[in-house]
N, C-alpha and C positions, 0 to 999 in steps of 0.2 A: 172859631173855625174848628170843626171836628178833627180829632187826631188822625183818623184814616185819610181824610182829604189832605192834610199836611204831609202825610207819608207819601201819598200819590204824587204830589207836586215835587217833593224831595227826590223821588225816583226819576221824575222827568228831568229835573235839574242835573242829575248825575249822568244822564244818558248822553252819548255822543251820536247825534243824528247825522245820517248820510247827506240829507238835503233839508232845505228849509221846509219843503212840502211834507216831509216825514214828521218834522217837529209840529207843524200846524195840525196835521191829522191827529197826532197823539193828544195835543192840547185841547182841540175841539171835542174829541171823543170824551175826554175827562170832564170838560165843562158840560157837555150834553147830559152826562150821567148825574152831575152834581146840581145843576141849576133847575129851577122849575121849568115845565114844558114851554117850549118856544123855539125861536130860530136863533142859532148861535153862528156868528159870522166873523170871518177874518178877511179884511179887505185892505187894499193898498190905497193910500191917499196920494195920487200922482199929480203934483202941482204943475209939472211940465206939460202934461196933456189935459189938465183940468178934468181928471176923471176919478171917480170912486169905483175901483175895480174889485169885485168879489173874487178872492182867490180860493176860498173854500167855505162851505156852509154845512151845518148839521141841524137836524130837528125839523119840526113841522111849522106851519104858519108862515106868513110873509113869503109866499112862493115867488114873488117878484125878484127876490134876491137869491138866485141860484149861483153856483160857481160859474164864473165867467161873465156874470152880469156887470154892466157898466152904467153909471149915472154921472151926470155933471156933478162936480164936487159940491156945488152950492145946494144941490137937491138931496144930498146925503145928510143923515143925522150926524154922522161921525165927524165931518169936517168942522161943524159948528162946535161940537164937544171938544175936539182937539185944539181949537183956537180959544177955548175957555169962554166962549160966548153963551153957552147953554149948559145946563146941569148934566153931569154924567149919569145921573139916576133920576128917572121921571116916571111917575105912575099914571099920569093922564096927559099924554102928548098932545091931545086935541085941545087942551087948555093952555098949553105953553105958547107964549107969543111968537117964538121962532119955529118950533117943531110943527105947530099947527098950520103954518103957511107952506110947508113943504109938500110937493106933489106925492111923495112916497107915503106920507101920513094920510093924505086924502084918498089915495087909491088903495093902499094896503090896509088902511085903518089901524095903523100901529098906535097902541096906547102906552104899553110898558116898554121902557128902554133903559138899558144899563150898559156902560161901555168904559173902556180904558184905552188910552193912546199907546201905540208902540213907539217909544221914544229912544232915539239913538244917543250915544254918549255926547254928541255935540248939541243936543237939544232939539234936533229935527224930528218931527213926528211924521213918520213915513207910512204908518198903517194904524189900524184899530182892530180891536177884538170886542165884539158886542153881542148882546142878546136882545131879542125883540119879541113882543107878543101882542096880539090883538086884544087881550084881556087887560083891564086896568089893574094897577097895584100888584103886579105879578112879582116884582123883584124888590130886594131890600139891600141894606148896607153890607150884609154878609156876602151877597152875590157880587156887589161892587168890589169887595176885597178879593174874591176869587178871580175876577177878571183882571184886576190890577196885577196880581201875581202872574197870571197867564201872559199878560202883556210884557212883563219884564223878561220872562223866559223867551218869548218870541223876539223881543228886541235884541237879546244876546245872540240868538240864532241868526237873526237878520244881519247883524254886524259881522258875525263869524263868516257867513257866506260872502259878504261884501269884501272882507279881508282876504279870503281865499281866492276870490276872483281877481282882486288886485295883485295878489302874489303871483298868480298864474300869468297875468299880463306882463308883470315885471320880469318874470323868469323867461318868458318868450322873447321879450325885448333884449334881455341880457344874452340869450342864446344867439339872437340875430347879430348882436354886436360882436360876440366872440366866435361866430362862424367864419369859416374860411371863404373869402369871396371868390376864390378860384375854383374850388371843388364843392363848396356848399357843405362840407363836413365840419364837425366841431373841431376847434383848435385844441392845443395841448391841455390848457387849464380845464376846459369843459370836459374833455375826454377823461382826464385824471379824476374829476369829480364823480363821473359815472363808474370809473374803474374802482375807486375807493368804496363805493356802495357795494359793488359786486365782490370785492375782496372781503368785506365784512360778512357778507352772506356765506362765502366759502369757509371762513373761519368758524362760523356757527354750524357748519355742516349742512346748510340748507341747499346749496348748489355746488356743482363741480364746474368751474369755469377756467378758461385759459385766456391769456393775452398774447396776441401775435403782433410782432413788429414786421413791417414790410417796406422794402426799399428797392425802387427801380434803379438798377445799376446802368449807367450810361447817360444819365441826365446831364452830368457836368460836361461830358464830352460833347453832347448835343448843344449845350449852352455855348461852349467855346467855339464850335464850328458853325452853328446855325443861328445863334442868338437867343435872347431871353424869351422871345415870343414862342419859338419852337419848343424850348424847354418847358415853358408854362403849359403848352398844349399837351405835351407828353405827361406832365403831372396831372393835368385835368383828366386825361384819358385813363390814367391809372386809378384816380379816385372814382371815376365812373364804373370801372370794372369791379373794384372792391365793393362799392355801394350796391351794385347789382347782384353780387354773389353772396352777400351776407344774408342770414335769415332775419326774419322780422324781430326776433328776440336779441339778435346780436347788435353790437354798437361799433361803428367805425369812426375814425377821426384822423386828422392830419396833425401829427404830433411834432413834426420838425419840417424843415424846408422840403426835404426829399424823403421823409419817412412817414409812413402811415401806421396806424394802430387799429387793431380789431379785438374786441372783447367777445369771445365765443361763450355766450351765457348758457349754462347748463349743458355744456359739451359732454358727449359720451366718451370721456377719456381721450387718450392720445389717438385712438382710432378715428374719433370724430374730427380731431385737428388734421389728421392726415387726409381725411376725405375733403375737408375744406381746402387744404393746400392743392390737392389734385384738381378740384373744381376750378379754383382760382387760376392755376397754371394754364389750364385749357382756355379759359376766358381771356386771359392776358395775351396769349399767343394769337388767338383769333382776332382780338381787337387791334393789335399792333403789328401783325405779321406783314402788312402791306407798307409799313413805314420804312424809309431808307435807313433810319437810325437802328443800331443794334442795342436792344435792351434785354436785360434779364432781371428777374425778380428775386431778390434775396429775402430770407425769412428767418426770424428768431421767435422762439416759443418759450413761454413760461407758464407753469401751472400756478394759479393764484394761491392755492392752499399751501404751496411750498415757500411762498415769499413772506417776508416780515412786514411788508406794507405794500400798498398799491403802487406807490412811486418806485419802490425797489423792484417790483415785478416788471414794470415797464422798462426800467433801466437795464435789467438783466436780459430782457428780450431784445432791446436795442444793442446791447453789447454782443449778442450772439449773431448780429448781422455781419456778414463778411463779404468777400468778393465772390462767393459761390452762388450759383443760380438756385432757384427754388428746388430743383430736383436733387441738389446736394446740400440740403439745408443743415445748418448747425443748430442744435437744440440747446436752449439755455439750461444750465445745470441747477 
């Protein structure tokens, strides 16, 4: 294999592709440049739906196999190659006992075929990368070696995408398990995880963020006089007000039984915090002004860049909570 080709494949191996589609396009473009003229194809072998599905294709000839094309698995060259029932390199498909019987060979007149399976770590062959031509004896062993390397690159990218997808699903499940069933907000551990991320960003000078602790005063009195259901309703209403007033970039959570936390991400200094407080005060009063219970909202503030850790920042904001309403808030030092 020529040294420039090796260097190109090494460059592809070193890249971190954003999606599997990006990896496929880069690999097929390289193969199209390096292989003899023909059709270069990346396709999924979907055993659940019994389909050979073309995900991307390059080059001329064999126009029946465009991106998005679907064939029954048994009618594709690649499923027979992937099951080791037929050779991965053939120069006269019309004379092969298996390939010659396929409708694709008869209709598209494919003669030259070379391919490699995309095989995952557990041995499952989920896809294939191949080249086809209507001319006989178009490909050789060097071309098979190129496709084998390409298939290994794509198998790695396929598994990476699968792992990332699984991780996202697990993360979503974990968040669902750690969410507050009353308010729908993240609970303390999940909130601290987000706070830790923002704290690191502030330490690197990337953002200026604040953490705010909020406590509706009067909940315990309501619980004592009206019961747990009313206290829970008041907490739920408080959570709704906070969730509605934060910006899309901000993060809210329920960090204790009657304490809420808000991360003001990229806040414009203390003036931005004051603007949030004023907005929240108005919303809180409008939401709960018709209730018979007397509630006030206490607030504690801490600048993340001034704290030695995310947990310390939240603790100092909580310590700043007092019996004073939001209009007379104590700021964490």
